[in-house]
N, C-alpha and C positions, 0 to 999 in steps of 0.2 A: 193981785186980787186975793182977797181974804176968803179962805174956805172954812166951812164948818169943821170944828175940832173932830167930830166923828169921821168925816171924810178924810181928814188929814191922817188920823190913826189907821183907817182902812188902807190908805195909800202906803203908809209906812209898812204895814204888815204884808201887803201884796208885793211891794218892792223887794222885801226880803225873800219872799217865796219865789219871785221871778229871778232874782239873782242867784239863789241857791239851787233852783231847779233847772233841769234840762228843758229848754224852751219847747222842744219837740214833744217831750213827754208830758209837759204841763201847759198846753196851749190855753186852758181856761184861766190860769193865773195871769198870763200875759194879756189875754183879752180883757179880763176884769180890770187889770191895772191901767191899760190904755183907755178903757171906757171911763174909769174914774178920773183920769187925767184930762180927757178931752170932751166928754159928753156934754158938760154944762156950759161950754163956751158959746158965746153969742156970735162968734165969727169963726170962719174955718181956720184950722191949725193943722199943718202937716208935720208929722213927727216920725222919728226913726228909733227902733230898738236895735242897737248895734250888738252883735253877738260874736263870741269867740269861736274857735274851731270846734268846741264841744257844745255849741249852741247855748251857752250861758250868756246872760245879759252883761255887756260891758257898760253900756250907758243908754239911757233914754234921753233923746234930745228933740226938743221942739225946734224945727228947722225954719219954718215959714209961717207967717200969719197973713190971713187974707181978709176978705169981706164976708158978708152974710152968705154969699153963694159961690164964691170961688177963691182960690189961692194960687198964686204963681209959684211954681216949684222949679228950681234950677238943678237939673241933673248933675252938672259940674260940681255944685256945692255939696250935694249928697255924696258924690264920689270922694271929694276932698275930705269930708268928715269921716267917711268909712275908713279911708286910709289913715287918717290921723288917730283914729281909735284902734287901728290894727284889727279891724273887724274881718271876720271870715264870712259872715252872713248878716242879713238885715231883715227886720220885719217893718214894713212901711205902715203908716197909720195916718188917717185924717178923719175929722169929724164932719158931719152934715148937720148944721144947725136947723135945717128945714124939718128934720125928723125922719126923713126917708133914707134908709141905709143902702138902697139900690145904687150901684155905680152908674155914673154917666158914661157916655162914650169917651169923653175927655179923661175920666178916671182910668178907663181901660187902656187908652193910648199912653197915658203917663206911666202906668204900671209897666207896660212893655218897653217904653223908652228907658226907664230906670233899670229894668232887668237887663237890658242890652248894655247900657253904660257901665253898670256895676259888674257885669259879667266880664267886661274887658280887663278888669283889674282883679278877677277871681274872687269877687264877693257875690255870694248867692242871695237872691231874694226869696225868702221862705214864704212870705205872705204879704198881703196888703189888706189891712183891716179898715173898714169904714164904720165909724162909730156914731151912734145916736144915744139918746138917754135910755131907750128901751131895747136896742138891738145892736149887734155887731155883725157886719157882713164880712165874710172871709173869701178872698179871691181864690185861695188854695182849695178850700172846701168846695167851691163851685167849679173847679177845674179851669179857672181863668188865668192860671200861671203856666 
């Protein structure tokens, strides 16, 4: 998919900020980066920001692609990628093409399932972000983690 050159430049700048910053100290950079990456998609995409022990981004990875209203996410695959990246923590993210950033019950259950699965291999889930063009919902900020 071809993006606007301005969006590409913004992504490049935010990617540098996200890599160089402590993800916990700079949540806005991570949110903006994820929003630019996922908000304009016409279908759901589930992605992970894999973080090192100091919460710096190791890698942003789009893990699963779905339909307009849902994506199948396989916890085993997320755990495998977290281990392959030698991640200490992860920020989960997916978009809602519908425009509503409110989590569904399925989103809440998935978050808890991933938190449990990743916890078994000592990988912390710091947040789960739901992205739309105009808003980003944070599970951590709402106390849902």
